[in-house]
C-alpha positions as CSV (number, residue, x, y, z in Angstrom):
1,M,-52.4,-7.8,6.2
2,Q,-50.6,-8.9,3.0
3,R,-48.1,-6.0,3.4
4,I,-47.4,-7.0,7.0
5,L,-47.0,-10.7,6.0
6,S,-44.6,-9.7,3.2
7,Q,-42.5,-7.6,5.6
8,W,-42.4,-10.5,8.1
9,L,-41.4,-13.0,5.5
10,A,-38.6,-10.6,4.3
11,A,-37.3,-10.2,7.9
12,A,-37.5,-14.0,8.5
13,A,-35.7,-14.7,5.3
14,V,-32.8,-12.4,6.1
15,V,-32.4,-14.3,9.4
16,A,-32.7,-17.6,7.6
17,L,-30.2,-16.5,4.9
18,T,-27.6,-14.9,7.1
19,V,-27.4,-16.5,10.6
20,P,-26.0,-19.8,9.2
21,A,-23.5,-17.8,7.2
22,F,-21.0,-17.5,10.0
23,A,-18.7,-17.1,7.1
24,A,-18.6,-18.0,3.5
25,D,-18.4,-21.7,4.3
26,H,-17.0,-21.8,7.8
27,L,-19.0,-24.2,10.1
28,D,-21.4,-25.3,7.4
29,A,-22.8,-28.4,9.0
30,P,-26.0,-28.2,11.0
31,G,-25.8,-26.2,14.3
32,L,-22.8,-24.2,13.1
33,T,-20.5,-27.2,13.4
34,S,-17.7,-28.6,11.1
35,P,-18.5,-31.3,8.5
36,G,-17.5,-34.6,10.0
37,G,-17.1,-33.0,13.3
38,D,-13.4,-32.0,12.6
39,T,-12.4,-28.4,11.9
40,R,-9.3,-29.6,10.0
41,L,-11.7,-31.0,7.3
42,D,-13.9,-27.9,7.3
43,I,-13.3,-25.8,4.1
44,N,-13.7,-22.1,4.9
45,D,-13.1,-20.4,1.6
46,V,-11.9,-20.9,-2.0
47,F,-10.2,-18.2,-4.0
48,V,-8.9,-18.1,-7.6
49,F,-7.4,-15.0,-9.2
50,Q,-4.8,-13.8,-11.7
51,S,-1.6,-13.1,-9.8
52,P,-1.2,-9.4,-9.1
53,A,2.6,-9.9,-9.3
54,D,2.6,-11.7,-12.7
55,G,-0.4,-11.7,-15.1
56,S,0.8,-14.9,-16.7
57,R,0.1,-16.9,-13.6
58,V,-3.0,-17.9,-11.7
59,V,-3.4,-18.3,-8.0
60,F,-5.6,-20.8,-6.1
61,V,-6.2,-20.5,-2.3
62,V,-8.1,-22.9,-0.1
63,T,-8.6,-22.2,3.6
64,V,-9.7,-24.7,6.3
65,S,-10.1,-24.8,10.1
66,P,-12.2,-21.8,11.2
67,A,-10.7,-19.7,13.9
68,A,-7.6,-21.8,14.0
69,G,-6.1,-21.8,17.5
70,V,-9.4,-20.7,19.1
71,I,-12.0,-23.3,18.0
72,G,-10.1,-24.8,15.1
73,E,-6.9,-26.9,14.9
74,T,-3.6,-25.3,13.8
75,T,-2.3,-28.3,11.9
76,F,-3.7,-30.3,9.0
77,H,-5.2,-33.7,9.4
78,P,-2.5,-36.3,8.8
79,D,-4.9,-38.9,7.5
80,A,-7.0,-36.7,5.2
81,T,-6.6,-35.7,1.5
82,Y,-7.1,-32.1,0.6
83,A,-8.0,-31.7,-3.1
84,L,-8.2,-28.7,-5.5
85,R,-10.3,-29.7,-8.5
86,I,-10.2,-27.8,-11.8
87,D,-12.7,-28.1,-14.7
88,E,-11.0,-27.0,-17.9
89,N,-13.8,-27.3,-20.4
90,G,-17.0,-26.3,-18.5
91,D,-18.6,-29.7,-18.2
92,G,-18.7,-29.7,-14.4
93,K,-16.1,-32.5,-14.1
94,E,-12.5,-32.2,-12.9
95,D,-9.8,-32.4,-15.6
96,E,-7.0,-31.7,-13.2
97,V,-6.7,-32.4,-9.5
98,F,-4.0,-31.4,-7.0
99,R,-4.2,-33.7,-4.0
100,V,-2.3,-32.7,-0.8
101,T,-1.5,-34.9,2.1
102,F,0.3,-34.1,5.4
103,S,2.3,-36.0,8.0
104,A,1.6,-35.9,11.7
105,P,3.0,-32.7,13.1
106,D,6.3,-32.7,14.9
107,E,6.8,-31.2,18.3
108,L,7.0,-27.7,16.8
109,G,3.8,-28.2,14.7
110,S,5.7,-28.6,11.4
111,Q,4.3,-31.1,8.9
112,L,5.8,-32.8,5.9
113,L,3.6,-32.5,2.8
114,R,3.1,-34.1,-0.5
115,V,1.4,-32.5,-3.6
116,R,0.2,-34.9,-6.3
117,P,-0.9,-33.3,-9.5
118,M,-3.1,-35.7,-11.4
119,K,-1.5,-35.0,-14.8
120,A,2.2,-34.8,-13.7
121,D,4.6,-37.6,-13.7
122,R,6.1,-36.8,-10.3
123,D,4.9,-35.4,-7.0
124,A,6.3,-32.5,-5.1
125,R,7.4,-32.8,-1.4
126,G,8.2,-30.3,1.2
127,A,7.0,-29.0,4.6
128,T,4.5,-26.5,5.9
129,G,5.7,-22.9,6.1
130,E,8.0,-23.2,3.1
131,D,7.7,-22.7,-0.6
132,V,7.5,-26.0,-2.6
133,A,8.3,-26.1,-6.3
134,L,6.0,-28.1,-8.5
135,P,6.6,-29.7,-11.9
136,G,5.9,-27.2,-14.7
137,G,6.8,-24.1,-12.8
138,G,4.2,-24.2,-10.1
139,L,4.6,-23.1,-6.5
140,F,2.9,-24.3,-3.3
141,R,2.8,-23.3,0.3
142,A,0.7,-24.5,3.2
143,G,0.5,-23.3,6.8
144,L,-1.2,-20.9,9.3
145,F,-2.3,-17.5,8.0
146,D,-4.5,-14.6,8.9
147,D,-8.1,-15.5,7.8
148,P,-8.9,-13.3,4.7
149,F,-12.7,-13.5,5.2
150,F,-14.4,-10.4,6.6
151,F,-18.0,-9.8,7.9
152,D,-19.6,-7.7,10.7
153,L,-21.3,-10.6,12.5
154,H,-21.9,-8.6,15.7
155,A,-23.9,-6.0,13.7
156,F,-26.0,-8.7,12.1
157,L,-26.8,-10.3,15.5
158,G,-27.6,-6.9,17.0
159,T,-25.0,-7.3,19.8
160,G,-25.2,-4.3,22.0
161,G,-27.8,-2.6,19.8
162,R,-25.5,-2.8,16.8
163,S,-26.7,-2.8,13.2
164,F,-25.1,-2.8,9.8
165,C,-23.4,0.4,8.7
166,D,-24.0,2.1,12.1
167,G,-20.6,3.8,12.2
168,A,-19.1,1.1,14.5
169,Q,-18.7,-1.6,11.9
170,Q,-15.9,-4.0,12.4
171,N,-14.7,-7.3,10.9
172,F,-15.7,-10.1,13.2
173,F,-12.7,-12.1,11.9
174,L,-10.2,-9.5,12.9
175,G,-7.2,-11.3,14.5
176,L,-8.4,-14.8,13.6
177,N,-6.3,-17.3,11.8
178,T,-6.9,-20.1,9.4
179,L,-5.0,-23.0,7.8
180,A,-4.4,-22.3,4.1
181,M,-3.0,-23.9,1.0
182,V,-1.8,-21.6,-1.8
183,L,-1.0,-22.9,-5.3
184,E,0.3,-20.7,-8.1
185,L,0.6,-22.1,-11.7
186,P,1.4,-20.7,-15.1
187,R,-1.8,-19.9,-17.0
188,A,-0.1,-21.4,-20.1
189,G,-0.4,-24.8,-18.5
190,F,-4.2,-24.8,-19.0
191,P,-5.9,-25.4,-22.4
192,S,-8.2,-22.4,-21.9
193,N,-8.5,-19.2,-19.8
194,Q,-11.9,-20.4,-18.7
195,L,-11.6,-22.5,-15.5
196,G,-14.0,-23.9,-12.9
197,V,-12.6,-24.6,-9.4
198,W,-13.7,-26.3,-6.3
199,S,-12.1,-28.0,-3.3
200,T,-12.8,-31.1,-1.3
201,T,-11.6,-32.8,1.9
202,E,-11.6,-36.6,2.2
203,L,-11.1,-39.0,5.0
204,D,-11.0,-42.8,4.8
205,G,-12.3,-42.7,1.3
206,D,-15.3,-40.5,2.1
207,Q,-15.8,-36.9,0.9
208,I,-16.3,-34.8,4.0
209,D,-16.7,-31.3,2.7
210,R,-16.7,-29.4,-0.6
211,M,-16.9,-25.8,-1.7
212,G,-16.7,-23.7,-4.8
213,R,-18.6,-20.4,-4.7
214,P,-19.0,-18.6,-1.3
215,A,-22.0,-19.4,0.9
216,I,-23.9,-21.9,-1.3
217,N,-24.2,-24.5,1.4
218,T,-24.5,-22.1,4.4
219,V,-27.2,-20.0,2.8
220,F,-29.2,-22.2,0.4
221,I,-29.0,-25.8,1.7
222,P,-31.8,-25.5,2.8
223,N,-31.9,-22.5,5.2
224,N,-35.3,-21.0,4.3
225,P,-38.4,-20.9,6.5
226,F,-40.4,-23.3,4.4
227,E,-38.3,-26.5,4.8
228,P,-39.7,-29.4,6.9
229,A,-38.2,-29.8,10.4
230,G,-35.2,-32.0,10.4
231,S,-34.3,-31.7,6.7
232,E,-31.3,-29.4,7.2
233,A,-28.9,-32.1,8.6
234,S,-29.5,-34.6,5.8
235,L,-29.5,-32.1,3.0
236,K,-26.2,-30.4,4.2
237,A,-24.5,-33.8,4.5
238,F,-25.8,-34.8,1.1
239,F,-24.5,-31.6,-0.4
240,N,-21.1,-31.9,1.2
241,A,-20.7,-35.5,-0.1
242,G,-21.9,-34.6,-3.6
243,K,-20.4,-33.8,-6.9
244,P,-20.9,-30.3,-8.5
245,K,-22.1,-31.9,-11.8
246,H,-25.2,-33.2,-9.9
247,D,-26.0,-29.9,-8.2
248,P,-28.7,-28.6,-10.7
249,R,-30.5,-31.9,-10.4
250,D,-30.2,-32.3,-6.7
251,F,-30.3,-28.8,-5.2
252,R,-31.8,-26.3,-7.7
253,P,-35.2,-26.4,-6.0
254,E,-33.6,-25.5,-2.7
255,V,-31.8,-22.5,-4.2
256,V,-35.0,-21.3,-6.0
257,D,-37.1,-21.7,-2.8
258,T,-34.7,-19.3,-1.0
259,L,-34.5,-16.8,-3.8
260,E,-38.3,-16.7,-4.3
261,I,-38.7,-15.4,-0.8
262,F,-37.5,-12.1,-2.1
263,Y,-38.2,-12.3,-5.8
264,G,-41.6,-14.0,-5.7
265,A,-42.8,-17.5,-6.8
266,G,-41.8,-18.2,-10.4
267,H,-40.0,-14.9,-10.8
268,P,-37.6,-15.2,-13.7
269,T,-34.7,-13.6,-11.7
270,A,-34.9,-16.3,-9.1
271,Q,-34.8,-18.9,-11.8
272,A,-31.9,-17.3,-13.6
273,L,-29.9,-16.8,-10.4
274,A,-30.3,-20.4,-9.5
275,D,-28.7,-21.3,-12.8
276,V,-25.8,-19.0,-12.1
277,L,-25.2,-20.3,-8.5
278,L,-25.3,-23.9,-9.5
279,P,-23.3,-26.0,-9.9
280,D,-21.2,-25.0,-6.9
281,I,-18.1,-24.3,-9.0
282,L,-16.1,-21.0,-8.8
283,T,-15.7,-19.9,-12.4
284,V,-12.9,-17.6,-13.6
285,D,-11.5,-16.1,-16.7
286,T,-7.8,-16.2,-15.9
287,S,-7.0,-13.6,-18.6
288,S,-8.9,-11.0,-16.6
289,A,-7.7,-9.4,-13.3
290,A,-11.3,-8.7,-12.3
291,G,-12.7,-10.3,-9.2
292,F,-16.0,-11.9,-8.0
293,L,-18.0,-13.1,-9.8
294,N,-15.0,-13.6,-12.0
295,G,-13.2,-16.0,-9.6
296,R,-12.6,-14.5,-6.2
297,R,-9.7,-12.3,-5.0
298,L,-8.6,-12.2,-1.4
299,A,-10.0,-8.7,-0.8
300,D,-13.3,-9.2,-2.7
301,D,-16.3,-8.3,-0.5
302,V,-18.4,-11.3,-1.4
303,I,-20.8,-10.7,1.5
304,D,-21.9,-7.3,0.1
305,A,-22.2,-8.8,-3.4
306,E,-24.2,-11.8,-2.3
307,L,-26.4,-10.0,0.2
308,A,-27.5,-7.5,-2.5
309,L,-28.0,-10.3,-5.0
310,V,-30.0,-12.8,-3.0
311,T,-32.1,-10.3,-1.1
312,N,-33.2,-8.3,-4.2
313,G,-31.5,-5.2,-2.8
314,L,-33.2,-5.4,0.6
315,V,-29.7,-5.7,2.3
316,T,-26.8,-4.2,0.3
317,S,-23.8,-4.1,2.7
318,D,-22.5,-4.8,6.1
319,C,-20.1,-1.9,5.7
320,A,-17.2,-4.1,7.0
321,A,-13.9,-3.8,5.3
322,T,-11.0,-6.2,5.2
323,D,-8.3,-5.6,7.8
324,S,-5.9,-8.1,6.3
325,A,-2.5,-6.8,5.1
326,F,-2.4,-9.0,2.0
327,L,0.9,-9.4,0.2
328,S,1.4,-8.4,-3.4
329,V,3.6,-11.5,-4.0
330,F,3.4,-15.2,-3.2
331,P,1.8,-16.5,-1.0
332,Y,-0.4,-13.3,-1.0
333,L,-2.2,-14.1,2.3
334,A,-1.3,-12.0,5.4
335,P,0.9,-13.7,8.0
336,A,-0.8,-15.4,11.0
337,N,-1.7,-13.2,14.0
């Protein structure tokens, strides 16, 4: 009986862990909806990596609006603020912030934009779809791109008898687009190679969404079988409105609960992983070209890495590969489909 119960819990936990993870952070409000009910404010993914074109530069990418043009909008919210927040000393607080705002779109969908670095004396202005020079040698572009995320969702759901790694694996996100903001900066502009990165969206003074590492909200908050009914909505909204520096205090029990389904109550690995996953800040050593968990490159298979990690090896891969034709130069993302 104990063996059967353990197997059932493992199966239930995989469902609990993975069904909400439509993507790394796409549709992370309850019921697979966008935070605030607006796809333009829904952060999909955050990436940070050493530029493959120039090792002296670091690249930050934030995507919003899942399945843009299908269920998501194809232009940025004209009343919102999109922010990239950078911790330069490991204390969980932002030391630099790049705030981006957009005008209402014109008849062709183009938008004027403004980038406001917290530390710079002047802003940068331009338009979507074009390169914008920033003070200090930075470069910025925003617009519609191919969604870089990849995952075999149909195999997970068992559509048509499918299963992971069955020889018919395919990226569910093939052909889907996303809105993206790409920022490239000289590494020398930071006091250290060790950075922590997260992004937020804000509207009318309220923080609507935030993201650092992939799948923290979608998988862990709360998304395990032992939570009381009705707790998911309030916890996810609380998480999205929160600050990373408070994550260990506010959400560590949720992360541990989910991990202990696989590792066992009080297991040291579950406890240690919770300390790695929180706070929800994507950490990177910009002197290294390595990828996830060192930052996150566009082609990094974060689903495989995280499935193996959080399920204690029960699920190791979805066998789906990226289909995106990433560029080796700025803006690195593949063009929109």
